[in-house]
N, CA, C and O atoms as a GROMACS GRO file, in nm:
protein
  596
    1UNK      N    1   0.066  -0.134  -0.055
    1UNK     CA    2   0.020  -0.008  -0.017
    1UNK      C    3   0.108   0.099   0.012
    1UNK      O    4   0.115   0.180  -0.081
    2UNK      N    5   0.190   0.131   0.131
    2UNK     CA    6   0.289   0.214   0.065
    2UNK      C    7   0.361   0.240  -0.083
    2UNK      O    8   0.385   0.352  -0.129
    3UNK      N    9   0.391   0.120  -0.145
    3UNK     CA   10   0.462   0.172  -0.230
    3UNK      C   11   0.337   0.250  -0.359
    3UNK      O   12   0.357   0.331  -0.449
    4UNK      N   13   0.222   0.186  -0.317
    4UNK     CA   14   0.115   0.255  -0.444
    4UNK      C   15   0.086   0.382  -0.427
    4UNK      O   16   0.063   0.454  -0.524
    5UNK      N   17   0.082   0.435  -0.290
    5UNK     CA   18   0.077   0.607  -0.256
    5UNK      C   19   0.253   0.646  -0.314
    5UNK      O   20   0.275   0.729  -0.402
    6UNK      N   21   0.326   0.593  -0.268
    6UNK     CA   22   0.451   0.691  -0.277
    6UNK      C   23   0.442   0.676  -0.478
    6UNK      O   24   0.413   0.786  -0.522
    7UNK      N   25   0.459   0.579  -0.581
    7UNK     CA   26   0.425   0.560  -0.694
    7UNK      C   27   0.307   0.673  -0.751
    7UNK      O   28   0.328   0.755  -0.840
    8UNK      N   29   0.212   0.660  -0.696
    8UNK     CA   30   0.092   0.746  -0.731
    8UNK      C   31   0.139   0.909  -0.706
    8UNK      O   32   0.119   1.001  -0.786
    9UNK      N   33   0.193   0.917  -0.598
    9UNK     CA   34   0.253   1.076  -0.580
    9UNK      C   35   0.362   1.088  -0.685
    9UNK      O   36   0.339   1.160  -0.781
   10UNK      N   37   0.454   1.037  -0.678
   10UNK     CA   38   0.563   1.061  -0.776
   10UNK      C   39   0.547   1.047  -0.938
   10UNK      O   40   0.621   1.106  -1.017
   11UNK      N   41   0.415   0.941  -0.983
   11UNK     CA   42   0.424   0.949  -1.137
   11UNK      C   43   0.294   0.964  -1.183
   11UNK      O   44   0.273   0.944  -1.302
   12UNK      N   45   0.197   0.997  -1.104
   12UNK     CA   46   0.042   1.059  -1.125
   12UNK      C   47   0.008   0.891  -1.081
   12UNK      O   48   0.074   0.808  -1.018
   13UNK      N   49  -0.143   0.884  -1.153
   13UNK     CA   50  -0.224   0.783  -1.097
   13UNK      C   51  -0.200   0.666  -1.214
   13UNK      O   52  -0.207   0.551  -1.169
   14UNK      N   53  -0.175   0.676  -1.340
   14UNK     CA   54  -0.182   0.619  -1.434
   14UNK      C   55  -0.086   0.522  -1.394
   14UNK      O   56  -0.113   0.415  -1.338
   15UNK      N   57   0.060   0.576  -1.432
   15UNK     CA   58   0.167   0.485  -1.426
   15UNK      C   59   0.236   0.463  -1.289
   15UNK      O   60   0.344   0.405  -1.283
   16UNK      N   61   0.168   0.511  -1.174
   16UNK     CA   62   0.162   0.468  -1.062
   16UNK      C   63   0.128   0.339  -0.987
   16UNK      O   64   0.179   0.257  -0.911
   17UNK      N   65  -0.013   0.372  -1.064
   17UNK     CA   66  -0.078   0.210  -1.026
   17UNK      C   67  -0.003   0.085  -1.096
   17UNK      O   68   0.011  -0.022  -1.037
   18UNK      N   69   0.041   0.108  -1.223
   18UNK     CA   70   0.096  -0.010  -1.331
   18UNK      C   71   0.246   0.014  -1.225
   18UNK      O   72   0.314  -0.088  -1.239
   19UNK      N   73   0.300   0.088  -1.151
   19UNK     CA   74   0.450   0.041  -1.089
   19UNK      C   75   0.435  -0.041  -0.964
   19UNK      O   76   0.525  -0.114  -0.923
   20UNK      N   77   0.279  -0.023  -0.883
   20UNK     CA   78   0.262  -0.051  -0.795
   20UNK      C   79   0.229  -0.222  -0.826
   20UNK      O   80   0.276  -0.313  -0.758
   21UNK      N   81   0.158  -0.235  -0.917
   21UNK     CA   82   0.098  -0.390  -0.990
   21UNK      C   83   0.266  -0.424  -1.050
   21UNK      O   84   0.286  -0.528  -0.988
   22UNK      N   85   0.346  -0.410  -1.101
   22UNK     CA   86   0.441  -0.445  -1.144
   22UNK      C   87   0.544  -0.496  -1.035
   22UNK      O   88   0.583  -0.613  -1.034
   23UNK      N   89   0.590  -0.390  -0.931
   23UNK     CA   90   0.667  -0.392  -0.835
   23UNK      C   91   0.608  -0.516  -0.716
   23UNK      O   92   0.685  -0.575  -0.640
   24UNK      N   93   0.479  -0.537  -0.720
   24UNK     CA   94   0.385  -0.644  -0.636
   24UNK      C   95   0.431  -0.778  -0.735
   24UNK      O   96   0.437  -0.877  -0.662
   25UNK      N   97   0.455  -0.802  -0.838
   25UNK     CA   98   0.424  -0.925  -0.933
   25UNK      C   99   0.601  -0.941  -0.919
   25UNK      O  100   0.646  -1.055  -0.929
   26UNK      N  101   0.678  -0.850  -0.899
   26UNK     CA  102   0.821  -0.856  -0.909
   26UNK      C  103   0.886  -0.944  -0.772
   26UNK      O  104   0.970  -1.034  -0.764
   27UNK      N  105   0.812  -0.879  -0.682
   27UNK     CA  106   0.828  -0.934  -0.543
   27UNK      C  107   0.779  -1.110  -0.538
   27UNK      O  108   0.835  -1.191  -0.463
   28UNK      N  109   0.701  -1.136  -0.604
   28UNK     CA  110   0.656  -1.282  -0.638
   28UNK      C  111   0.744  -1.321  -0.650
   28UNK      O  112   0.789  -1.358  -0.542
   29UNK      N  113   0.826  -1.342  -0.753
   29UNK     CA  114   0.901  -1.393  -0.871
   29UNK      C  115   1.057  -1.367  -0.809
   29UNK      O  116   1.149  -1.436  -0.853
   30UNK      N  117   1.083  -1.264  -0.706
   30UNK     CA  118   1.211  -1.273  -0.676
   30UNK      C  119   1.244  -1.354  -0.550
   30UNK      O  120   1.357  -1.396  -0.525
   31UNK      N  121   1.144  -1.370  -0.480
   31UNK     CA  122   1.107  -1.446  -0.326
   31UNK      C  123   1.167  -1.591  -0.374
   31UNK      O  124   1.274  -1.642  -0.343
   32UNK      N  125   1.065  -1.642  -0.460
   32UNK     CA  126   1.157  -1.782  -0.437
   32UNK      C  127   1.263  -1.812  -0.549
   32UNK      O  128   1.304  -1.928  -0.558
   33UNK      N  129   1.308  -1.719  -0.632
   33UNK     CA  130   1.423  -1.684  -0.687
   33UNK      C  131   1.529  -1.720  -0.583
   33UNK      O  132   1.610  -1.813  -0.579
   34UNK      N  133   1.505  -1.625  -0.505
   34UNK     CA  134   1.651  -1.566  -0.411
   34UNK      C  135   1.623  -1.699  -0.300
   34UNK      O  136   1.718  -1.714  -0.223
   35UNK      N  137   1.528  -1.782  -0.281
   35UNK     CA  138   1.509  -1.924  -0.179
   35UNK      C  139   1.569  -2.020  -0.279
   35UNK      O  140   1.621  -2.118  -0.226
   36UNK      N  141   1.574  -2.017  -0.388
   36UNK     CA  142   1.655  -2.151  -0.460
   36UNK      C  143   1.792  -2.083  -0.460
   36UNK      O  144   1.849  -2.153  -0.376
   37UNK      N  145   1.854  -2.021  -0.487
   37UNK     CA  146   2.001  -1.938  -0.524
   37UNK      C  147   2.056  -1.971  -0.392
   37UNK      O  148   2.171  -2.014  -0.396
   38UNK      N  149   1.990  -1.959  -0.251
   38UNK     CA  150   2.032  -1.922  -0.120
   38UNK      C  151   2.065  -2.085  -0.103
   38UNK      O  152   2.180  -2.123  -0.078
   39UNK      N  153   1.945  -2.186  -0.121
   39UNK     CA  154   1.952  -2.307  -0.043
   39UNK      C  155   2.082  -2.368  -0.153
   39UNK      O  156   2.182  -2.408  -0.093
   40UNK      N  157   2.084  -2.378  -0.310
   40UNK     CA  158   2.182  -2.430  -0.387
   40UNK      C  159   2.297  -2.372  -0.313
   40UNK      O  160   2.362  -2.458  -0.254
   41UNK      N  161   2.346  -2.237  -0.297
   41UNK     CA  162   2.483  -2.197  -0.273
   41UNK      C  163   2.471  -2.239  -0.145
   41UNK      O  164   2.504  -2.358  -0.142
   42UNK      N  165   2.435  -2.190  -0.016
   42UNK     CA  166   2.458  -2.240   0.140
   42UNK      C  167   2.433  -2.321   0.173
   42UNK      O  168   2.508  -2.368   0.258
   43UNK      N  169   2.316  -2.398   0.137
   43UNK     CA  170   2.242  -2.545   0.177
   43UNK      C  171   2.378  -2.597   0.220
   43UNK      O  172   2.484  -2.546   0.183
   44UNK      N  173   2.368  -2.699   0.299
   44UNK     CA  174   2.450  -2.787   0.344
   44UNK      C  175   2.390  -2.919   0.356
   44UNK      O  176   2.294  -2.963   0.418
   45UNK      N  177   2.498  -2.982   0.257
   45UNK     CA  178   2.412  -3.115   0.199
   45UNK      C  179   2.449  -3.233   0.314
   45UNK      O  180   2.548  -3.232   0.386
   46UNK      N  181   2.347  -3.333   0.311
   46UNK     CA  182   2.341  -3.416   0.445
   46UNK      C  183   2.278  -3.580   0.369
   46UNK      O  184   2.194  -3.597   0.281
   47UNK      N  185   2.349  -3.665   0.436
   47UNK     CA  186   2.314  -3.808   0.407
   47UNK      C  187   2.179  -3.811   0.456
   47UNK      O  188   2.161  -3.707   0.520
   48UNK      N  189   2.071  -3.887   0.455
   48UNK     CA  190   1.971  -3.914   0.540
   48UNK      C  191   1.890  -4.030   0.451
   48UNK      O  192   1.909  -4.062   0.334
   49UNK      N  193   1.770  -4.095   0.571
   49UNK     CA  194   1.706  -4.190   0.512
   49UNK      C  195   1.571  -4.130   0.520
   49UNK      O  196   1.545  -4.037   0.597
   50UNK      N  197   1.481  -4.188   0.435
   50UNK     CA  198   1.340  -4.141   0.492
   50UNK      C  199   1.274  -4.268   0.582
   50UNK      O  200   1.251  -4.388   0.569
   51UNK      N  201   1.260  -4.150   0.689
   51UNK     CA  202   1.187  -4.286   0.776
   51UNK      C  203   1.028  -4.270   0.769
   51UNK      O  204   0.975  -4.376   0.803
   52UNK      N  205   0.965  -4.202   0.747
   52UNK     CA  206   0.834  -4.186   0.693
   52UNK      C  207   0.738  -4.161   0.569
   52UNK      O  208   0.738  -4.042   0.538
   53UNK      N  209   0.686  -4.212   0.519
   53UNK     CA  210   0.635  -4.165   0.466
   53UNK      C  211   0.448  -4.156   0.488
   53UNK      O  212   0.384  -4.259   0.512
   54UNK      N  213   0.390  -4.037   0.476
   54UNK     CA  214   0.264  -4.048   0.495
   54UNK      C  215   0.161  -3.965   0.395
   54UNK      O  216   0.227  -3.898   0.316
   55UNK      N  217   0.040  -3.952   0.377
   55UNK     CA  218   0.005  -3.902   0.284
   55UNK      C  219  -0.128  -3.860   0.410
   55UNK      O  220  -0.183  -3.918   0.504
   56UNK      N  221  -0.140  -3.671   0.314
   56UNK     CA  222  -0.242  -3.637   0.403
   56UNK      C  223  -0.321  -3.562   0.286
   56UNK      O  224  -0.273  -3.539   0.176
   57UNK      N  225  -0.455  -3.527   0.329
   57UNK     CA  226  -0.577  -3.439   0.197
   57UNK      C  227  -0.524  -3.283   0.222
   57UNK      O  228  -0.493  -3.224   0.325
   58UNK      N  229  -0.527  -3.246   0.098
   58UNK     CA  230  -0.525  -3.094   0.079
   58UNK      C  231  -0.629  -3.059  -0.018
   58UNK      O  232  -0.713  -3.147  -0.032
   59UNK      N  233  -0.643  -2.970  -0.078
   59UNK     CA  234  -0.763  -2.882  -0.151
   59UNK      C  235  -0.761  -2.949  -0.279
   59UNK      O  236  -0.866  -2.968  -0.340
   60UNK      N  237  -0.642  -2.987  -0.328
   60UNK     CA  238  -0.677  -3.058  -0.492
   60UNK      C  239  -0.640  -3.138  -0.488
   60UNK      O  240  -0.575  -3.162  -0.589
   61UNK      N  241  -0.638  -3.243  -0.389
   61UNK     CA  242  -0.588  -3.415  -0.430
   61UNK      C  243  -0.535  -3.493  -0.280
   61UNK      O  244  -0.613  -3.524  -0.190
   62UNK      N  245  -0.442  -3.508  -0.278
   62UNK     CA  246  -0.380  -3.614  -0.158
   62UNK      C  247  -0.252  -3.574  -0.177
   62UNK      O  248  -0.208  -3.617  -0.284
   63UNK      N  249  -0.173  -3.507  -0.112
   63UNK     CA  250  -0.063  -3.472  -0.050
   63UNK      C  251   0.043  -3.576   0.019
   63UNK      O  252  -0.017  -3.678   0.053
   64UNK      N  253   0.165  -3.580   0.047
   64UNK     CA  254   0.259  -3.690   0.036
   64UNK      C  255   0.382  -3.577   0.148
   64UNK      O  256   0.433  -3.470   0.115
   65UNK      N  257   0.396  -3.652   0.281
   65UNK     CA  258   0.511  -3.586   0.369
   65UNK      C  259   0.608  -3.689   0.402
   65UNK      O  260   0.593  -3.798   0.458
   66UNK      N  261   0.691  -3.643   0.365
   66UNK     CA  262   0.847  -3.743   0.443
   66UNK      C  263   0.890  -3.700   0.581
   66UNK      O  264   0.882  -3.581   0.608
   67UNK      N  265   0.933  -3.784   0.667
   67UNK     CA  266   0.996  -3.748   0.746
   67UNK      C  267   1.140  -3.794   0.728
   67UNK      O  268   1.165  -3.915   0.722
   68UNK      N  269   1.224  -3.713   0.720
   68UNK     CA  270   1.366  -3.770   0.698
   68UNK      C  271   1.454  -3.718   0.807
   68UNK      O  272   1.450  -3.615   0.874
   69UNK      N  273   1.539  -3.829   0.804
   69UNK     CA  274   1.660  -3.820   0.924
   69UNK      C  275   1.781  -3.876   0.909
   69UNK      O  276   1.822  -3.988   0.878
   70UNK      N  277   1.846  -3.742   0.947
   70UNK     CA  278   2.007  -3.732   0.879
   70UNK      C  279   2.090  -3.863   0.981
   70UNK      O  280   2.093  -3.887   1.102
   71UNK      N  281   2.146  -3.922   0.871
   71UNK     CA  282   2.242  -4.041   0.895
   71UNK      C  283   2.390  -3.997   0.900
   71UNK      O  284   2.460  -4.091   0.938
   72UNK      N  285   2.467  -3.875   0.872
   72UNK     CA  286   2.598  -3.867   0.892
   72UNK      C  287   2.640  -3.680   0.989
   72UNK      O  288   2.721  -3.589   0.972
   73UNK      N  289   2.561  -3.700   1.057
   73UNK     CA  290   2.569  -3.656   1.168
   73UNK      C  291   2.569  -3.711   1.298
   73UNK      O  292   2.506  -3.813   1.329
   74UNK      N  293   2.650  -3.635   1.385
   74UNK     CA  294   2.660  -3.716   1.533
   74UNK      C  295   2.505  -3.743   1.605
   74UNK      O  296   2.454  -3.847   1.646
   75UNK      N  297   2.459  -3.618   1.603
   75UNK     CA  298   2.297  -3.632   1.653
   75UNK      C  299   2.201  -3.680   1.530
   75UNK      O  300   2.219  -3.621   1.424
   76UNK      N  301   2.125  -3.755   1.533
   76UNK     CA  302   2.056  -3.746   1.409
   76UNK      C  303   1.914  -3.673   1.410
   76UNK      O  304   1.823  -3.720   1.478
   77UNK      N  305   1.897  -3.565   1.337
   77UNK     CA  306   1.826  -3.494   1.330
   77UNK      C  307   1.668  -3.542   1.228
   77UNK      O  308   1.670  -3.598   1.119
   78UNK      N  309   1.560  -3.504   1.296
   78UNK     CA  310   1.437  -3.557   1.180
   78UNK      C  311   1.395  -3.398   1.128
   78UNK      O  312   1.375  -3.292   1.187
   79UNK      N  313   1.394  -3.434   1.009
   79UNK     CA  314   1.299  -3.278   0.890
   79UNK      C  315   1.205  -3.360   0.856
   79UNK      O  316   1.207  -3.482   0.836
   80UNK      N  317   1.098  -3.260   0.851
   80UNK     CA  318   0.994  -3.279   0.765
   80UNK      C  319   0.989  -3.257   0.605
   80UNK      O  320   0.969  -3.136   0.592
   81UNK      N  321   0.996  -3.302   0.507
   81UNK     CA  322   0.929  -3.278   0.366
   81UNK      C  323   0.850  -3.330   0.271
   81UNK      O  324   0.848  -3.446   0.228
   82UNK      N  325   0.782  -3.235   0.242
   82UNK     CA  326   0.679  -3.228   0.197
   82UNK      C  327   0.656  -3.240   0.014
   82UNK      O  328   0.757  -3.221  -0.054
   83UNK      N  329   0.552  -3.264  -0.042
   83UNK     CA  330   0.557  -3.277  -0.209
   83UNK      C  331   0.618  -3.173  -0.262
   83UNK      O  332   0.706  -3.201  -0.344
   84UNK      N  333   0.600  -3.082  -0.244
   84UNK     CA  334   0.678  -2.961  -0.356
   84UNK      C  335   0.830  -2.973  -0.304
   84UNK      O  336   0.918  -2.943  -0.386
   85UNK      N  337   0.866  -3.010  -0.187
   85UNK     CA  338   1.028  -2.987  -0.150
   85UNK      C  339   1.100  -3.128  -0.188
   85UNK      O  340   1.209  -3.155  -0.137
   86UNK      N  341   1.046  -3.205  -0.267
   86UNK     CA  342   1.056  -3.366  -0.309
   86UNK      C  343   1.028  -3.502  -0.228
   86UNK      O  344   1.100  -3.601  -0.228
   87UNK      N  345   0.920  -3.485  -0.167
   87UNK     CA  346   0.853  -3.575  -0.136
   87UNK      C  347   0.795  -3.683  -0.231
   87UNK      O  348   0.674  -3.696  -0.211
   88UNK      N  349   0.838  -3.755  -0.317
   88UNK     CA  350   0.758  -3.830  -0.427
   88UNK      C  351   0.687  -3.901  -0.394
   88UNK      O  352   0.659  -3.931  -0.278
   89UNK      N  353   0.625  -3.958  -0.530
   89UNK     CA  354   0.585  -4.108  -0.500
   89UNK      C  355   0.684  -4.213  -0.521
   89UNK      O  356   0.657  -4.331  -0.500
   90UNK      N  357   0.783  -4.179  -0.557
   90UNK     CA  358   0.853  -4.328  -0.589
   90UNK      C  359   0.966  -4.327  -0.459
   90UNK      O  360   1.061  -4.405  -0.456
   91UNK      N  361   0.940  -4.226  -0.356
   91UNK     CA  362   1.027  -4.275  -0.222
   91UNK      C  363   0.935  -4.377  -0.127
   91UNK      O  364   0.813  -4.391  -0.124
   92UNK      N  365   1.041  -4.441  -0.052
   92UNK     CA  366   1.001  -4.557   0.048
   92UNK      C  367   1.077  -4.534   0.138
   92UNK      O  368   1.191  -4.488   0.130
   93UNK      N  369   1.005  -4.571   0.248
   93UNK     CA  370   1.128  -4.574   0.391
   93UNK      C  371   1.176  -4.662   0.363
   93UNK      O  372   1.144  -4.756   0.289
   94UNK      N  373   1.328  -4.618   0.471
   94UNK     CA  374   1.452  -4.725   0.454
   94UNK      C  375   1.558  -4.625   0.283
   94UNK      O  376   1.681  -4.634   0.275
   95UNK      N  377   1.508  -4.579   0.220
   95UNK     CA  378   1.519  -4.547   0.115
   95UNK      C  379   1.676  -4.421   0.163
   95UNK      O  380   1.670  -4.334   0.251
   96UNK      N  381   1.762  -4.443   0.100
   96UNK     CA  382   1.870  -4.303   0.128
   96UNK      C  383   1.870  -4.173   0.038
   96UNK      O  384   1.911  -4.198  -0.075
   97UNK      N  385   1.851  -4.098   0.049
   97UNK     CA  386   1.862  -3.955   0.022
   97UNK      C  387   1.948  -3.891   0.034
   97UNK      O  388   2.026  -3.943   0.114
   98UNK      N  389   1.997  -3.758  -0.019
   98UNK     CA  390   2.076  -3.655   0.027
   98UNK      C  391   1.961  -3.496   0.052
   98UNK      O  392   1.887  -3.445  -0.033
   99UNK      N  393   1.980  -3.455   0.182
   99UNK     CA  394   1.915  -3.344   0.194
   99UNK      C  395   1.988  -3.238   0.221
   99UNK      O  396   2.100  -3.233   0.271
  100UNK      N  397   1.904  -3.134   0.178
  100UNK     CA  398   1.984  -3.023   0.154
  100UNK      C  399   1.864  -2.910   0.255
  100UNK      O  400   1.744  -2.883   0.248
  101UNK      N  401   1.990  -2.865   0.352
  101UNK     CA  402   1.911  -2.760   0.488
  101UNK      C  403   1.973  -2.647   0.489
  101UNK      O  404   2.095  -2.644   0.473
  102UNK      N  405   1.900  -2.534   0.509
  102UNK     CA  406   1.947  -2.387   0.497
  102UNK      C  407   2.005  -2.398   0.670
  102UNK      O  408   1.931  -2.396   0.768
  103UNK      N  409   2.149  -2.409   0.669
  103UNK     CA  410   2.230  -2.378   0.812
  103UNK      C  411   2.125  -2.237   0.907
  103UNK      O  412   2.122  -2.236   1.030
  104UNK      N  413   2.072  -2.165   0.848
  104UNK     CA  414   2.023  -2.021   0.918
  104UNK      C  415   1.901  -2.058   0.933
  104UNK      O  416   1.813  -1.975   0.955
  105UNK      N  417   1.883  -2.153   0.927
  105UNK     CA  418   1.663  -2.260   0.943
  105UNK      C  419   1.595  -2.141   0.870
  105UNK      O  420   1.494  -2.110   0.934
  106UNK      N  421   1.608  -2.077   0.781
  106UNK     CA  422   1.524  -1.927   0.717
  106UNK      C  423   1.420  -2.010   0.580
  106UNK      O  424   1.326  -1.953   0.524
  107UNK      N  425   1.466  -2.153   0.548
  107UNK     CA  426   1.422  -2.179   0.416
  107UNK      C  427   1.410  -2.370   0.474
  107UNK      O  428   1.474  -2.456   0.535
  108UNK      N  429   1.273  -2.345   0.396
  108UNK     CA  430   1.262  -2.527   0.456
  108UNK      C  431   1.383  -2.661   0.380
  108UNK      O  432   1.417  -2.651   0.262
  109UNK      N  433   1.411  -2.724   0.428
  109UNK     CA  434   1.472  -2.830   0.434
  109UNK      C  435   1.412  -2.892   0.267
  109UNK      O  436   1.292  -2.903   0.244
  110UNK      N  437   1.507  -2.922   0.178
  110UNK     CA  438   1.461  -3.002   0.042
  110UNK      C  439   1.524  -3.108  -0.007
  110UNK      O  440   1.643  -3.120   0.020
  111UNK      N  441   1.481  -3.173  -0.058
  111UNK     CA  442   1.580  -3.304  -0.084
  111UNK      C  443   1.654  -3.285  -0.191
  111UNK      O  444   1.591  -3.238  -0.285
  112UNK      N  445   1.838  -3.319  -0.221
  112UNK     CA  446   1.878  -3.262  -0.340
  112UNK      C  447   1.798  -3.248  -0.457
  112UNK      O  448   1.778  -3.136  -0.502
  113UNK      N  449   1.735  -3.378  -0.524
  113UNK     CA  450   1.683  -3.343  -0.659
  113UNK      C  451   1.564  -3.249  -0.642
  113UNK      O  452   1.464  -3.266  -0.713
  114UNK      N  453   1.567  -3.165  -0.564
  114UNK     CA  454   1.490  -3.041  -0.599
  114UNK      C  455   1.564  -2.939  -0.588
  114UNK      O  456   1.508  -2.833  -0.615
  115UNK      N  457   1.698  -2.932  -0.552
  115UNK     CA  458   1.766  -2.794  -0.501
  115UNK      C  459   1.880  -2.804  -0.644
  115UNK      O  460   1.974  -2.884  -0.651
  116UNK      N  461   1.836  -2.684  -0.771
  116UNK     CA  462   1.892  -2.698  -0.903
  116UNK      C  463   1.958  -2.538  -0.899
  116UNK      O  464   2.045  -2.505  -0.980
  117UNK      N  465   1.912  -2.458  -0.807
  117UNK     CA  466   1.963  -2.312  -0.800
  117UNK      C  467   1.801  -2.233  -0.902
  117UNK      O  468   1.682  -2.264  -0.901
  118UNK      N  469   1.880  -2.128  -0.975
  118UNK     CA  470   1.779  -2.061  -0.968
  118UNK      C  471   1.752  -2.107  -1.125
  118UNK      O  472   1.847  -2.125  -1.202
  119UNK      N  473   1.571  -2.129  -1.177
  119UNK     CA  474   1.552  -2.154  -1.322
  119UNK      C  475   1.573  -2.021  -1.364
  119UNK      O  476   1.558  -1.914  -1.305
  120UNK      N  477   1.622  -2.057  -1.512
  120UNK     CA  478   1.614  -1.952  -1.611
  120UNK      C  479   1.492  -1.880  -1.643
  120UNK      O  480   1.484  -1.787  -1.723
  121UNK      N  481   1.418  -1.918  -1.587
  121UNK     CA  482   1.245  -1.834  -1.619
  121UNK      C  483   1.224  -1.722  -1.483
  121UNK      O  484   1.186  -1.605  -1.478
  122UNK      N  485   1.247  -1.774  -1.428
  122UNK     CA  486   1.275  -1.682  -1.281
  122UNK      C  487   1.380  -1.561  -1.286
  122UNK      O  488   1.386  -1.453  -1.229
  123UNK      N  489   1.440  -1.612  -1.357
  123UNK     CA  490   1.570  -1.470  -1.377
  123UNK      C  491   1.519  -1.408  -1.448
  123UNK      O  492   1.466  -1.307  -1.401
  124UNK      N  493   1.507  -1.433  -1.588
  124UNK     CA  494   1.448  -1.352  -1.703
  124UNK      C  495   1.296  -1.258  -1.660
  124UNK      O  496   1.288  -1.140  -1.693
  125UNK      N  497   1.199  -1.318  -1.593
  125UNK     CA  498   1.091  -1.301  -1.550
  125UNK      C  499   1.094  -1.162  -1.439
  125UNK      O  500   1.020  -1.065  -1.449
  126UNK      N  501   1.194  -1.181  -1.338
  126UNK     CA  502   1.228  -1.101  -1.222
  126UNK      C  503   1.318  -0.999  -1.273
  126UNK      O  504   1.334  -0.901  -1.200
  127UNK      N  505   1.399  -1.004  -1.417
  127UNK     CA  506   1.479  -0.887  -1.507
  127UNK      C  507   1.335  -0.802  -1.545
  127UNK      O  508   1.308  -0.686  -1.514
  128UNK      N  509   1.259  -0.890  -1.615
  128UNK     CA  510   1.168  -0.781  -1.688
  128UNK      C  511   1.022  -0.702  -1.649
  128UNK      O  512   0.962  -0.605  -1.697
  129UNK      N  513   0.994  -0.805  -1.526
  129UNK     CA  514   0.950  -0.676  -1.427
  129UNK      C  515   0.997  -0.557  -1.355
  129UNK      O  516   0.931  -0.458  -1.323
  130UNK      N  517   1.131  -0.583  -1.332
  130UNK     CA  518   1.196  -0.467  -1.293
  130UNK      C  519   1.256  -0.378  -1.428
  130UNK      O  520   1.280  -0.260  -1.404
  131UNK      N  521   1.277  -0.415  -1.535
  131UNK     CA  522   1.255  -0.312  -1.624
  131UNK      C  523   1.138  -0.215  -1.652
  131UNK      O  524   1.141  -0.092  -1.655
  132UNK      N  525   1.035  -0.297  -1.672
  132UNK     CA  526   0.904  -0.273  -1.653
  132UNK      C  527   0.878  -0.143  -1.576
  132UNK      O  528   0.852  -0.031  -1.622
  133UNK      N  529   0.894  -0.193  -1.418
  133UNK     CA  530   0.874  -0.121  -1.314
  133UNK      C  531   0.943   0.039  -1.327
  133UNK      O  532   0.885   0.147  -1.315
  134UNK      N  533   1.089   0.009  -1.355
  134UNK     CA  534   1.186   0.152  -1.390
  134UNK      C  535   1.143   0.192  -1.487
  134UNK      O  536   1.134   0.314  -1.472
  135UNK      N  537   1.100   0.158  -1.607
  135UNK     CA  538   1.040   0.251  -1.733
  135UNK      C  539   0.908   0.295  -1.692
  135UNK      O  540   0.870   0.381  -1.771
  136UNK      N  541   0.829   0.274  -1.608
  136UNK     CA  542   0.736   0.350  -1.586
  136UNK      C  543   0.752   0.431  -1.462
  136UNK      O  544   0.671   0.523  -1.446
  137UNK      N  545   0.855   0.410  -1.360
  137UNK     CA  546   0.870   0.524  -1.309
  137UNK      C  547   0.948   0.638  -1.365
  137UNK      O  548   0.937   0.755  -1.328
  138UNK      N  549   1.032   0.591  -1.462
  138UNK     CA  550   1.095   0.701  -1.577
  138UNK      C  551   0.975   0.788  -1.672
  138UNK      O  552   0.949   0.905  -1.700
  139UNK      N  553   0.931   0.673  -1.698
  139UNK     CA  554   0.802   0.797  -1.797
  139UNK      C  555   0.727   0.883  -1.699
  139UNK      O  556   0.704   1.003  -1.717
  140UNK      N  557   0.690   0.814  -1.593
  140UNK     CA  558   0.572   0.910  -1.509
  140UNK      C  559   0.648   1.047  -1.447
  140UNK      O  560   0.595   1.159  -1.452
  141UNK      N  561   0.778   1.022  -1.389
  141UNK     CA  562   0.875   1.091  -1.372
  141UNK      C  563   0.859   1.246  -1.456
  141UNK      O  564   0.841   1.360  -1.415
  142UNK      N  565   0.877   1.186  -1.595
  142UNK     CA  566   0.919   1.286  -1.694
  142UNK      C  567   0.790   1.370  -1.732
  142UNK      O  568   0.779   1.490  -1.755
  143UNK      N  569   0.694   1.267  -1.730
  143UNK     CA  570   0.558   1.326  -1.783
  143UNK      C  571   0.529   1.411  -1.685
  143UNK      O  572   0.518   1.530  -1.715
  144UNK      N  573   0.512   1.372  -1.554
  144UNK     CA  574   0.493   1.499  -1.441
  144UNK      C  575   0.545   1.615  -1.450
  144UNK      O  576   0.490   1.723  -1.426
  145UNK      N  577   0.701   1.588  -1.499
  145UNK     CA  578   0.803   1.724  -1.505
  145UNK      C  579   0.744   1.813  -1.618
  145UNK      O  580   0.724   1.933  -1.596
  146UNK      N  581   0.711   1.749  -1.755
  146UNK     CA  582   0.667   1.824  -1.825
  146UNK      C  583   0.536   1.897  -1.824
  146UNK      O  584   0.508   1.990  -1.900
  147UNK      N  585   0.442   1.834  -1.710
  147UNK     CA  586   0.274   1.914  -1.680
  147UNK      C  587   0.326   2.038  -1.600
  147UNK      O  588   0.241   2.127  -1.587
  148UNK      N  589   0.475   2.068  -1.532
  148UNK     CA  590   0.472   2.143  -1.411
  148UNK      C  591   0.552   2.255  -1.482
  148UNK      O  592   0.568   2.347  -1.402
  149UNK      N  593   0.604   2.279  -1.591
  149UNK     CA  594   0.696   2.337  -1.677
  149UNK      C  595   0.593   2.450  -1.716
  149UNK      O  596   0.625   2.537  -1.797
   0.00000   0.00000   0.00000
């Protein structure tokens, strides 16, 4: 809301509203891209074993959750990994996997098959939205400056 008010005041109603929409969409794409980058770059990989595989009901079908126990640490730690983070249909109890954990604890752990760095579409979409946002700010400021002279 604050970005909408500032963009509206700086650029006018039309460009200001577009800046707010593009800025919001930009944040929707940058968040997952940064999470993927950080987990790929700083994530600690551990050898682990699938301890339990369970199903749960979600709005659009069944979901899966896996309890993953690390095997290469002094004290085994258990992590919950659900279907978007790598708990696929082909995983079974007792299967060896590689778990990627954020050392700071900000991001959910994932199985290594789902940590591939930043997808190219996220980079290009984020760059396009940032360019559109900045272009609209420039257009709005030039338009407002032209009206005052």
